[in-house]
N, C-alpha and C positions, 0 to 999 in steps of 0.2 A: 562458631564452635570453639575456636582457639583465639585468645587475645594475645597476639605476639608481643605488642608493646608492653602490656601489663606484666606478662610473664617474664620477659627479658629484664625489665626494670627491677622486678622483685628479686630476681636472682642476682643482678648486679649490686643492688643495695645490700643484700645479705653478704655478698662477698666483700664489698668495700667495708662494711661494718666489722667483718672479721679481721681485716687488715689494720683498721684504726684502733680497735679496742682489743684488749687481751681476750683470748678464747677461754671461756669458762668450761671446764671439762665436767659434763654432767655424767653421773654414773648411769650406765645403760646395763640393764639386766641381761642375762643370757637369753631370756624369752624375747625381750625387745630386739636384741641383736639378731636372733633367729628370724624374727618378723621382717626386719630391715633387709636381710640377705634374701629372704623369700620374695618380698615385693620388688626389690631392685632387680632380682633375677627374673621376675615375671615381666618386667619391662622389656627384656630381650624378646620374650615370646610375643609381646604385643606389636613389636616392630614387624615381625614376620606374619602375624595374624592379619594385620591391616593390609599388608602387601598382598597376601593370599586372597583376601576378600576383594581387593581391587581387581585382581586378575580373574577371579570367578565372575565378577560383574562384566569384565571385558569379554569373557567367553560366552556371556548371555545365560549363565546358570543361576537360577534363583535370584534374579537381579534385585528385586525390591527387598527381599529378606537380607541379602548381603549388603545392600546400601545402608539399611538400618543398623546392621551389625557393625559395619565399618565406622559409622558415626560414633557409636558407643565405644568401640575399641580405641579410636583416636582420643575421645574425651577422657577415657580412663588413663591412657598413657600420659596425657597432659596433667591430669589431676595428681597422679602418682609422682611424676617428676617434680612438680611443685611441692608435693608433700615430703619428698626426700630432702629437698632443700630447706624448706621452711617449717616442716612439721605439719601433720594433718590429724586432727582428733578423730575424724571419721575412719581413717585408715589405721589409726593407732600408731602413726609414724612419729618418732622423735625427730627434732630438727638435726640435720647433719652439722656437726661442729668441726670436723676435720678439714682444714683449709685446702689440702691437696684434693680431697674428694669433692669439695665444693667447686674447685677449679675444673675438675673433670666433668661435673654436672653442668657447668657453664658451656663446655664444649658440646655436650649432648644437647643442651638447649638450643645452641646455634644451629646444629644439624637438624634438629626437630623443626625449627622455624623455617628452614629451607624445604624440608620434606612435606610438612603439613599442607601447603597449598595444593599439591598434586593429589593428596588424599582427599581433601575437600572437593576438588574438582571432580574426581571419580564418584564420590558420594552424591554429587549434584547431577551426575549423568554424563560427564565428559570422559570418554574412554579413547580419546585421540592418541595417535602414535607417540606424539611428543610427551604427553602426560605419562603414559605407560613406561616409556623409556627413562623418564626421570625417576619414577618409582623403582625401576630395575637398577638404576645406577646409584641411587641414594640410600636404599634401605640397608645395604650391608655396612657402609660407614657408620650409620646410626646404630646398628646392631653391635658392631665391634666396639664403639666407644661406650655404649651402655654396658657391654660386657666388661670393659676395662674398669668401669666404676664398681661393678659387682665384685671383681677380683680385689679391688682396693678395700671394699667393705669386709670381705672375707679375711683379708690379711690383717686388717685393723682389729678384728674380733678376737685375736689371739689371747688377749688378757681376760676375756670373759667366756669364750666359747671353745670347747675342745676342738682341736684342729681337724680331727677326723669328722666331727659332726658339721663343722663349718664347710668342709669340702663336700660332704654328703648333701647338705641342703643346697649348696651352690650347684652341684652337678645334677641332682634330682630336679632342681628348678630349671636347669638348662635343657633337660629332656623335654619340658613343655615347649620350649622354643623350637627344638628340633622337629617336633610333630608338625609345627606350622611351617618351618623352613622347607622341609622336604615336600610338603604339599604345595607351597608357593612355587618351588622349582618345577614340580610337575605341571602346574598351571602356566608357568612361563614357557615351558616346552609346548604345551597345548596352544598357546598364543603365538608360538614361533618367535619368541623373544630370546635372543642369544641362545639358541636351541642346543648347540653342542656343549657349551659350558654349563648350561642348566642341567643337562642330562648327567654330565660328569659330577657336578656338585651334588646332585640328588643322590647319586650312588654313595658318595663320601658321607653325606649327612645321614643316610640310612645306616651305613656301617657304624658310625659313631653312636647313633641311638642304640643299636643292638649291643655294642661293646659296653656302653655305660649302663644299660639295663642289667646286663650280666654282672657287671662290677658292683652295682648297688645290691644285688642279691647275694653274690658269692665273694665279693672283694676283688680288687684289682690294684696291685701295687703301682702300676704305671700311671693310674689315674688318682692315686692317693685315697682310694676307697677301701674302708675296712670291711665292708660287707654288712648285711643286715641281720641282727640277732633277734629283733622284735618279731614275734610270730604274726601279729596282726599286720604289720607293715609288709612282711614277706608275702603274706596272702594277697595284699593289695597289689604288690608288684607282679604277682602271678596273674592277676586280672589284666594288668597292663600287657603282660607277656602274651596272653591269649589274643587280645585285640591286635597286638603287633603282628602275630602270626597270620591274621586275616588281611592286614593292610600291606605288609611287606611285599607280597607277590605283585601287587599293582605297581609299586615303585620299582621293583626289580625288573619288571618287564617294560617299564616306561609306558604303561597302558594309557594312552590319551584318547581312546575311543569313548563314545558316549557312555558305554557301560563302565569303563575304567574310571572316568571322571566322576560318574555317579557313585562308585564305590569309595572313591577318595572323599567326596563330599559327605558321604554317610559315616565314614569311619574316623576321619581326622579329629573331629571334635570330641567324640567319646574317648578316643585315645588321649587327647589333651586333658579332658576332665578327670579321667581315672589316674593319670600321672599327677595331676594337681592334688588329688586326694592323698596320694602318697606323700607329697611334699608337706601338706598340712599335718599329716600324721607324724612325720619327722619333727616338724616344728613343735608339736604338742608334747613330744617325747622328751624334750629338753628339760632337765631338772637343775 
């Protein structure tokens, strides 16, 4: 599924090339920068989605469907990471030219190459304790370092993209990740993996999702969100809000019963998809 040696070499070659030869600054449009922040931000979500899928498999819930989805999630993460570095016509990603961001993507690549074997193992049917513990330990460093890259992209967009819009796309995109992170934490609790911390983290993740959703709709100075004036986007955020109203009680009560996990499986992907629609609407609204 993942060619570690090819991917690592391609990243190193790109980085070394940027050190030896002068960096040629290519003009990136506002629309392209919006897309870059969107897809870099989506990578954060994918770290949590594949972890969640691994823990669903470990719990014996829709095993074959989650195995297939896990393989696709991992392949998309790998393709997008390579695309952020080297460009990707299919994803419409321009090559990253900023040496500092390239260095950060190399860090992400190294963490990914350590994380990927455990994901591959679960996709192949291995849900042993050692594999699950590695996923639990390694997914957050991967997420945090991918998030650092997103922040760097958002900061570097200052010359092309309005600061409020850059923050909005960043945090709206982060909401996608939070839908998967809180579900992953519920599944870690269900699998009795670092149960106390998983429950505490799930409560914090849920609170941040709710605060950010309100900020996207109404503005939040502490988050740097100006609020949404576009009526169509606001309507889409209300769709997200309705789904959140259905899912939030499962998380608030840490319901890991069969019924609770069934609700989580039913609602987390629609919540993710509807949030993703909002992100794409923000992206298209850039002028």
